[in-house]
Residue frames as qw, qx, qy, qz and C-alpha x, y, z in Angstrom:
[[0.054, 0.694, -0.702, -0.148, 70.50, 146.59, 144.90],
 [0.470, -0.115, 0.873, -0.065, 69.77, 142.90, 145.52],
 [0.672, 0.553, 0.426, -0.246, 67.03, 142.91, 142.88],
 [0.410, 0.830, -0.296, -0.234, 69.38, 144.51, 140.33],
 [0.154, -0.535, 0.827, 0.077, 72.21, 142.05, 141.07],
 [0.594, 0.139, 0.782, -0.127, 69.83, 139.09, 140.61],
 [0.615, 0.725, 0.168, -0.263, 68.62, 140.59, 137.34],
 [0.225, 0.790, -0.539, -0.186, 72.18, 141.05, 136.06],
 [0.353, -0.323, 0.878, -0.010, 73.14, 137.54, 137.11],
 [0.682, 0.369, 0.598, -0.203, 70.15, 136.17, 135.21],
 [0.545, 0.806, -0.105, -0.206, 71.51, 137.86, 132.06],
 [0.248, 0.775, -0.582, 0.007, 75.23, 137.11, 132.35],
 [0.645, -0.349, 0.667, -0.128, 75.40, 133.70, 134.04],
 [0.395, 0.409, -0.717, -0.403, 76.86, 131.18, 131.61],
 [0.019, -0.034, 0.983, -0.180, 75.41, 128.34, 133.70],
 [0.427, 0.372, 0.550, -0.614, 71.72, 129.34, 133.75],
 [0.345, 0.276, 0.792, 0.421, 69.79, 127.89, 130.80],
 [0.135, 0.850, 0.509, -0.024, 67.56, 130.98, 130.84],
 [0.263, -0.726, 0.091, 0.628, 70.35, 133.56, 130.56],
 [0.510, 0.824, -0.088, -0.230, 71.25, 135.55, 127.47],
 [0.026, -0.683, 0.717, 0.139, 74.86, 134.38, 127.61],
 [0.551, -0.034, 0.832, -0.050, 73.78, 130.73, 127.72],
 [0.660, 0.628, 0.354, -0.212, 71.57, 131.33, 124.69],
 [0.320, 0.842, -0.383, -0.206, 74.47, 132.86, 122.76],
 [0.213, -0.517, 0.827, 0.050, 76.85, 130.04, 123.68],
 [0.523, 0.088, 0.843, -0.087, 74.42, 127.24, 122.84],
 [0.559, 0.618, 0.548, -0.070, 72.41, 128.54, 119.90],
 [0.546, 0.285, 0.335, 0.713, 74.60, 131.09, 118.18],
 [0.022, 0.379, 0.072, 0.922, 72.72, 134.28, 118.96],
 [0.083, -0.482, -0.709, 0.507, 70.39, 135.94, 121.43],
 [0.058, 0.564, 0.468, 0.678, 67.63, 137.92, 119.77],
 [0.318, -0.811, -0.181, -0.457, 66.33, 141.10, 121.42],
 [0.637, -0.029, -0.503, 0.583, 69.30, 141.19, 123.77],
 [0.348, -0.857, -0.332, 0.187, 68.82, 143.25, 126.96],
 [0.190, 0.943, -0.131, 0.239, 70.46, 146.67, 127.07],
 [0.550, -0.726, 0.414, 0.020, 72.86, 145.60, 129.83],
 [0.848, 0.007, 0.445, 0.288, 74.26, 142.84, 127.61],
 [0.556, 0.728, 0.173, 0.362, 74.71, 145.16, 124.65],
 [0.133, -0.955, 0.207, -0.167, 76.38, 147.76, 126.88],
 [0.658, -0.576, 0.473, 0.107, 78.82, 145.26, 128.38],
 [0.824, 0.292, 0.353, 0.334, 79.71, 143.77, 125.00],
 [0.349, 0.873, 0.014, 0.340, 80.59, 147.27, 123.77],
 [0.355, -0.862, 0.341, -0.121, 82.60, 148.03, 126.91],
 [0.844, -0.252, 0.439, 0.176, 84.38, 144.65, 126.72],
 [0.731, 0.546, 0.208, 0.352, 85.32, 145.31, 123.11],
 [0.087, 0.938, -0.172, 0.290, 86.86, 148.65, 124.12],
 [0.562, -0.689, 0.453, -0.062, 88.83, 147.05, 126.96],
 [0.909, 0.120, 0.324, 0.232, 89.97, 144.26, 124.64],
 [0.535, 0.746, 0.001, 0.397, 91.54, 146.92, 122.41],
 [0.221, -0.896, 0.282, -0.264, 93.09, 148.68, 125.42],
 [0.680, -0.498, 0.538, -0.012, 94.79, 145.44, 126.50],
 [0.242, 0.527, -0.718, -0.386, 95.96, 144.33, 123.02],
 [0.745, 0.045, -0.543, -0.386, 93.55, 141.39, 123.13],
 [0.243, 0.170, -0.866, 0.402, 94.60, 139.97, 126.53],
 [0.356, 0.234, 0.639, -0.640, 91.16, 140.66, 127.96],
 [0.353, 0.082, -0.637, -0.681, 88.64, 138.93, 125.72],
 [0.667, -0.038, 0.421, -0.613, 85.14, 137.68, 126.57],
 [0.829, 0.318, -0.342, -0.308, 85.55, 135.06, 123.84],
 [0.011, 0.513, -0.829, 0.223, 88.00, 133.24, 126.16],
 [0.739, -0.064, 0.508, -0.437, 85.21, 130.77, 127.08],
 [0.809, 0.466, -0.288, -0.211, 85.91, 129.12, 123.72],
 [0.461, 0.469, -0.697, 0.286, 89.21, 128.00, 125.23],
 [0.300, -0.346, 0.652, -0.604, 88.20, 127.69, 128.89],
 [0.874, 0.025, 0.107, -0.474, 85.47, 125.20, 128.00],
 [0.788, 0.361, -0.494, 0.060, 88.23, 122.95, 126.60],
 [0.122, 0.426, -0.710, 0.548, 90.25, 123.24, 129.85],
 [0.604, -0.190, 0.422, -0.649, 87.10, 122.35, 131.83],
 [0.926, 0.171, -0.179, -0.286, 86.44, 119.28, 129.67],
 [0.598, 0.408, -0.631, 0.279, 90.01, 118.10, 130.17],
 [0.162, -0.361, 0.646, -0.652, 89.69, 118.61, 133.93],
 [0.786, -0.066, 0.204, -0.580, 86.38, 116.74, 134.08],
 [0.952, 0.234, -0.169, -0.107, 87.72, 113.82, 132.05],
 [0.585, -0.650, 0.433, 0.219, 91.26, 114.07, 133.50],
 [0.809, 0.438, 0.252, 0.302, 92.59, 114.10, 129.97],
 [0.506, -0.368, 0.146, 0.767, 95.93, 115.76, 129.21],
 [0.271, 0.821, 0.034, -0.501, 95.86, 119.06, 127.37],
 [0.730, 0.291, 0.442, 0.432, 96.64, 118.86, 123.66],
 [0.194, -0.465, 0.177, 0.845, 98.67, 121.65, 122.05],
 [0.054, 0.198, 0.712, 0.672, 96.84, 120.99, 118.77],
 [0.167, -0.698, -0.694, -0.063, 93.46, 121.48, 120.46],
 [0.275, -0.693, -0.202, 0.635, 94.65, 124.61, 122.26],
 [0.171, -0.236, 0.419, 0.860, 95.91, 126.08, 118.98],
 [0.004, -0.432, -0.779, -0.454, 92.60, 125.22, 117.30],
 [0.201, -0.796, -0.554, 0.137, 90.53, 127.11, 119.88],
 [0.289, -0.574, 0.046, 0.765, 92.96, 130.04, 119.92],
 [0.164, 0.052, 0.594, 0.786, 92.59, 130.32, 116.14],
 [0.091, -0.666, -0.703, -0.232, 88.81, 130.58, 116.57],
 [0.292, -0.781, -0.309, 0.457, 89.17, 133.37, 119.16],
 [0.279, -0.428, 0.280, 0.812, 91.60, 135.31, 116.97],
 [0.099, 0.115, 0.696, 0.701, 89.78, 134.79, 113.66],
 [0.196, -0.569, -0.716, -0.352, 86.08, 134.93, 114.60],
 [0.011, 0.134, -0.283, 0.950, 83.97, 137.41, 116.51],
 [0.001, -0.617, -0.731, 0.292, 80.85, 138.31, 118.44],
 [0.064, 0.103, 0.215, 0.969, 78.89, 141.14, 116.88],
 [0.203, 0.505, 0.602, -0.584, 75.71, 143.12, 117.46],
 [0.038, -0.123, -0.572, -0.810, 73.12, 143.80, 114.77],
 [0.452, -0.411, -0.366, -0.702, 69.72, 145.40, 115.34],
 [0.503, -0.494, 0.411, -0.579, 69.92, 144.84, 119.10],
 [0.991, -0.077, 0.028, -0.102, 70.66, 141.15, 118.65],
 [0.284, -0.700, 0.644, 0.122, 73.96, 139.39, 119.35],
 [0.928, 0.347, -0.089, -0.101, 75.48, 136.99, 116.83],
 [0.500, -0.587, 0.573, 0.277, 78.69, 135.02, 116.45],
 [0.495, 0.622, -0.447, -0.409, 80.53, 134.27, 113.25],
 [0.408, 0.253, -0.877, -0.006, 81.49, 130.74, 114.32],
 [0.760, -0.421, -0.302, -0.393, 79.13, 128.33, 116.10],
 [0.801, -0.140, -0.448, 0.372, 82.04, 127.11, 118.27],
 [0.171, 0.424, -0.267, 0.849, 82.67, 130.58, 119.67],
 [0.514, -0.639, -0.569, 0.059, 81.64, 130.96, 123.34],
 [0.066, 0.663, -0.173, 0.725, 81.68, 133.98, 125.64],
 [0.618, -0.484, -0.526, 0.327, 82.25, 134.50, 129.36],
 [0.011, -0.838, 0.019, -0.545, 81.98, 137.80, 131.26],
 [0.795, -0.492, -0.275, 0.226, 83.74, 136.38, 134.33],
 [0.609, -0.010, -0.080, 0.789, 86.66, 138.76, 133.88],
 [0.044, 0.250, 0.068, 0.965, 84.53, 141.91, 134.00],
 [0.402, -0.558, -0.605, -0.402, 81.03, 141.15, 135.31],
 [0.533, -0.573, -0.494, 0.380, 81.68, 141.61, 139.03],
 [0.298, -0.216, -0.025, 0.930, 83.37, 144.97, 138.46],
 [0.149, -0.289, -0.481, -0.814, 80.56, 146.04, 136.14],
 [0.471, -0.603, -0.637, -0.094, 77.97, 144.97, 138.72],
 [0.465, -0.448, -0.347, 0.680, 79.83, 147.06, 141.29],
 [0.103, 0.027, 0.196, 0.975, 79.64, 150.14, 139.09],
 [0.345, -0.462, -0.571, -0.584, 75.87, 149.68, 138.79],
 [0.529, -0.557, -0.574, 0.283, 75.57, 149.30, 142.57],
 [0.314, -0.271, -0.144, 0.898, 77.32, 152.67, 143.00],
 [0.119, -0.236, -0.408, -0.874, 74.90, 154.25, 140.54],
 [0.486, -0.562, -0.629, -0.230, 71.97, 152.95, 142.57],
 [0.507, -0.460, -0.426, 0.591, 73.54, 154.24, 145.78],
 [0.163, -0.086, 0.066, 0.981, 74.02, 157.70, 144.30],
 [0.268, -0.384, -0.560, -0.683, 70.48, 157.71, 142.91],
 [0.585, -0.610, -0.527, -0.080, 69.21, 157.00, 146.42],
 [0.140, -0.903, 0.124, -0.387, 71.27, 159.82, 147.94],
 [0.861, -0.367, -0.021, 0.352, 74.06, 157.76, 149.47],
 [0.113, 0.963, -0.242, 0.031, 77.09, 160.00, 149.94],
 [0.007, 0.640, -0.761, 0.107, 79.66, 157.47, 151.05],
 [0.878, -0.122, 0.378, -0.268, 80.01, 153.70, 150.91],
 [0.040, 0.447, -0.845, -0.292, 81.65, 150.59, 149.50],
 [0.913, 0.118, 0.078, -0.384, 80.40, 147.44, 147.85],
 [0.247, -0.432, 0.856, 0.137, 82.18, 144.09, 147.74],
 [0.848, 0.321, -0.045, -0.420, 81.09, 142.04, 144.73],
 [0.990, 0.084, -0.003, 0.112, 82.89, 138.72, 145.03],
 [0.730, -0.312, 0.106, 0.599, 86.16, 140.35, 146.06],
 [0.332, 0.435, 0.255, 0.797, 85.93, 143.27, 143.64],
 [0.232, -0.612, -0.453, 0.605, 85.69, 146.44, 145.76],
 [0.179, 0.597, 0.309, 0.718, 84.04, 149.63, 144.51],
 [0.330, -0.503, -0.456, 0.656, 83.91, 152.81, 146.57],
 [0.104, 0.709, 0.286, 0.636, 82.33, 156.24, 146.50],
 [0.402, -0.522, -0.418, 0.626, 82.89, 159.19, 148.82],
 [0.121, 0.630, 0.278, 0.715, 81.15, 162.48, 148.17],
 [0.520, -0.790, -0.323, -0.048, 80.98, 163.29, 151.87],
 [0.405, -0.860, 0.273, 0.151, 84.53, 163.89, 153.07],
 [0.477, 0.697, -0.536, -0.005, 88.18, 163.18, 152.23],
 [0.552, -0.442, 0.680, -0.195, 88.57, 160.16, 154.51],
 [0.461, 0.364, -0.741, -0.327, 89.91, 157.21, 152.54],
 [0.948, -0.166, 0.043, -0.268, 88.61, 153.68, 152.88],
 [0.176, -0.581, 0.794, 0.023, 91.27, 151.17, 153.98],
 [0.919, 0.211, -0.144, -0.302, 91.30, 147.93, 151.97],
 [0.553, -0.496, 0.667, 0.066, 93.29, 144.84, 152.97],
 [0.656, 0.487, -0.498, -0.290, 94.98, 142.84, 150.21],
 [0.934, -0.256, 0.226, -0.106, 95.21, 139.12, 150.90],
 [0.226, -0.601, 0.726, 0.247, 98.56, 137.39, 150.77],
 [0.751, 0.356, -0.428, -0.356, 99.02, 134.99, 147.86],
 [0.420, 0.325, -0.820, 0.212, 101.03, 132.69, 150.16],
 [0.197, -0.181, -0.842, 0.469, 99.02, 132.56, 153.39],
 [0.211, -0.736, -0.605, -0.219, 95.70, 133.49, 154.99],
 [0.383, -0.573, -0.226, 0.688, 96.83, 136.96, 155.99],
 [0.275, 0.948, 0.156, -0.047, 96.83, 140.57, 154.86],
 [0.753, 0.055, 0.113, 0.646, 99.99, 141.45, 152.95],
 [0.217, 0.113, 0.089, 0.965, 99.24, 145.14, 152.35],
 [0.078, 0.717, 0.562, -0.405, 96.75, 147.81, 153.38],
 [0.241, 0.246, 0.392, 0.853, 95.74, 150.09, 150.53],
 [0.106, 0.528, 0.441, -0.718, 93.42, 153.08, 150.50],
 [0.139, 0.356, 0.656, 0.651, 90.79, 154.40, 148.13],
 [0.178, 0.280, 0.284, -0.900, 88.46, 157.39, 148.01],
 [0.702, 0.461, 0.147, -0.522, 86.52, 156.79, 144.78],
 [0.456, 0.515, -0.660, -0.303, 86.89, 154.02, 142.21],
 [0.971, -0.082, -0.097, -0.202, 87.74, 150.35, 142.54],
 [0.171, -0.588, 0.791, -0.020, 90.27, 147.84, 143.83],
 [0.939, 0.179, -0.066, -0.287, 90.30, 144.51, 141.98],
 [0.310, -0.556, 0.768, 0.069, 92.53, 141.48, 142.44],
 [0.907, 0.272, -0.236, -0.220, 93.20, 138.57, 140.10],
 [0.233, -0.622, 0.740, -0.100, 95.34, 135.63, 141.19],
 [0.621, 0.227, -0.717, -0.222, 96.18, 131.98, 140.84],
 [0.059, 0.217, -0.853, 0.470, 95.73, 130.84, 144.44],
 [0.538, 0.114, 0.516, -0.657, 91.94, 130.38, 144.72],
 [0.812, 0.436, 0.216, -0.322, 90.88, 129.15, 141.30],
 [0.035, 0.553, -0.756, -0.348, 92.78, 126.77, 139.05],
 [0.889, 0.192, -0.244, -0.336, 92.38, 123.67, 136.91],
 [0.472, -0.453, 0.756, -0.023, 93.73, 120.32, 138.07],
 [0.826, 0.449, -0.153, -0.305, 94.37, 118.20, 134.99],
 [0.926, 0.217, -0.265, 0.157, 96.22, 114.88, 134.96],
 [0.774, -0.351, -0.192, 0.491, 98.33, 115.74, 138.00],
 [0.372, 0.152, 0.044, 0.915, 99.12, 119.30, 136.93],
 [0.030, -0.758, -0.470, 0.451, 97.67, 122.61, 138.19],
 [0.315, 0.350, 0.371, 0.800, 96.89, 125.41, 135.75],
 [0.042, 0.293, 0.277, -0.914, 95.84, 128.98, 136.60],
 [0.357, 0.617, 0.691, -0.118, 92.24, 129.74, 135.63],
 [0.213, 0.862, -0.057, -0.457, 93.42, 132.90, 133.83],
 [0.727, 0.112, 0.549, 0.397, 94.35, 131.82, 130.30],
 [0.048, -0.493, 0.312, 0.811, 95.91, 133.91, 127.53],
 [0.685, 0.546, 0.382, -0.294, 93.44, 134.14, 124.60],
 [0.421, 0.796, -0.359, -0.245, 96.32, 134.78, 122.18],
 [0.182, 0.504, -0.844, 0.014, 98.48, 131.79, 123.14],
 [0.823, -0.200, -0.433, -0.308, 96.10, 129.46, 124.98],
 [0.598, 0.068, -0.637, 0.481, 98.55, 129.19, 127.89],
 [0.488, -0.775, -0.398, 0.051, 97.73, 129.92, 131.55],
 [0.061, -0.917, 0.239, -0.312, 99.20, 132.80, 133.52],
 [0.893, -0.120, -0.264, 0.345, 102.62, 131.90, 134.97],
 [0.367, 0.582, -0.212, 0.694, 104.46, 135.19, 135.48],
 [0.116, -0.346, 0.458, -0.811, 102.98, 136.29, 138.84],
 [0.096, -0.266, -0.920, 0.270, 100.72, 134.98, 141.63],
 [0.034, 0.785, 0.606, -0.126, 98.39, 137.98, 141.79],
 [0.220, 0.197, 0.098, 0.950, 97.90, 141.57, 140.76],
 [0.050, -0.715, -0.585, 0.381, 95.75, 144.17, 142.51],
 [0.253, 0.358, 0.355, 0.826, 94.56, 147.10, 140.42],
 [0.028, 0.622, 0.419, -0.661, 93.21, 150.46, 141.52],
 [0.188, 0.262, 0.597, 0.735, 91.13, 151.96, 138.70],
 [0.241, -0.047, 0.039, -0.969, 88.45, 154.63, 138.16],
 [0.761, -0.048, -0.096, -0.640, 85.71, 152.02, 137.63],
 [0.728, -0.227, 0.619, -0.187, 85.00, 148.47, 138.71],
 [0.874, 0.455, 0.160, -0.057, 84.74, 147.21, 135.14],
 [0.421, 0.794, -0.410, 0.156, 88.15, 148.62, 134.24],
 [0.317, -0.613, 0.676, -0.258, 89.77, 147.26, 137.38],
 [0.851, -0.001, 0.489, -0.192, 88.29, 143.80, 136.88],
 [0.824, 0.563, 0.045, 0.043, 89.28, 143.54, 133.21],
 [0.270, 0.824, -0.454, 0.206, 92.72, 145.11, 133.65],
 [0.520, -0.528, 0.643, -0.194, 93.62, 142.80, 136.54],
 [0.911, 0.190, 0.365, -0.035, 92.87, 139.83, 134.28],
 [0.661, 0.725, -0.098, 0.167, 95.00, 141.23, 131.44],
 [0.042, -0.835, 0.499, -0.226, 97.87, 142.27, 133.71],
 [0.798, -0.317, 0.506, -0.083, 98.16, 138.70, 135.02],
 [0.875, 0.346, 0.301, 0.157, 99.07, 137.69, 131.45],
 [0.362, 0.898, -0.191, 0.162, 101.65, 140.40, 130.74],
 [0.786, -0.022, -0.250, 0.566, 105.40, 140.16, 131.24],
 [0.391, -0.600, -0.213, 0.664, 107.29, 142.88, 133.12],
 [0.194, -0.107, 0.339, 0.914, 108.02, 144.99, 130.01],
 [0.138, -0.478, -0.676, -0.544, 104.41, 144.77, 128.82],
 [0.365, -0.732, -0.536, 0.207, 103.11, 145.82, 132.23],
 [0.346, -0.446, -0.020, 0.825, 105.51, 148.78, 132.35],
 [0.062, 0.108, 0.504, 0.855, 104.36, 149.93, 128.93],
 [0.249, -0.604, -0.706, -0.274, 100.71, 149.50, 129.87],
 [0.391, -0.694, -0.414, 0.441, 101.08, 151.54, 133.06],
 [0.257, -0.238, 0.170, 0.921, 102.80, 154.35, 131.17],
 [0.114, -0.309, -0.602, -0.727, 99.74, 154.53, 128.90],
 [0.493, -0.626, -0.535, -0.279, 97.18, 154.16, 131.73],
 [0.225, 0.315, -0.468, 0.795, 98.33, 156.71, 134.28],
 [0.545, -0.410, 0.027, -0.731, 94.93, 156.62, 136.00],
 [0.935, -0.258, -0.199, -0.139, 95.55, 153.12, 137.37],
 [0.053, -0.666, 0.704, -0.242, 98.08, 151.70, 139.82],
 [0.895, -0.014, -0.417, -0.157, 98.96, 148.11, 140.65],
 [0.411, -0.605, 0.643, -0.228, 100.41, 145.91, 143.39],
 [0.773, 0.292, -0.535, -0.175, 101.99, 142.60, 142.35],
 [0.676, -0.468, 0.551, -0.144, 102.67, 139.42, 144.31],
 [0.523, 0.514, -0.642, -0.224, 105.11, 137.01, 142.61]]
């Protein structure tokens, strides 16, 4: 499992100069892309459609601007935000002959909203292959679980968005529990704090809620959906949950 996680991190890390994602972001394409990258691009595209574009790996195009403003302590510009949003909406990442390309050199990708859940799903596959019947894996706060042994549920504590305490105990037999929130990671720019979860359609950070915890069939779904649900208003979340009856959520405002 450790070897596989290190391998996946070497592919998807946007910070490592040797990773496939770094190559795409800096040079425009990654030739002979590994299967894991091609698989996760395809899955991400499907989840982007399921969330009406609120989950989008192309968000790094915009996040890189937020990071530059934070580093330089320069106020955000609505014109710049609109410029990067237009790139995300207009341009695309695409796969051709097992290579990954982008239609605009300024387009950048980040799998931070799905990678940990996806890694968790792969960990469960390894566990099953090695005859594990019951267990959990915690990949950076994204919990995946499998139980083919009995009907005893795992108990998972959900952290309070307001204090260092457990606000709710949830249970899971098989699947995932994923949380996205604004209380651990954020940008501090010119005296203002901005949630690290940014809407790829508007360029604006999440403001509606403090956190959302999602129970889903897979880690990848839970990870991506928790990101998207942070960006929805109440009516949008209600409509989404009516469509996705296989998931449930817990919100902290």
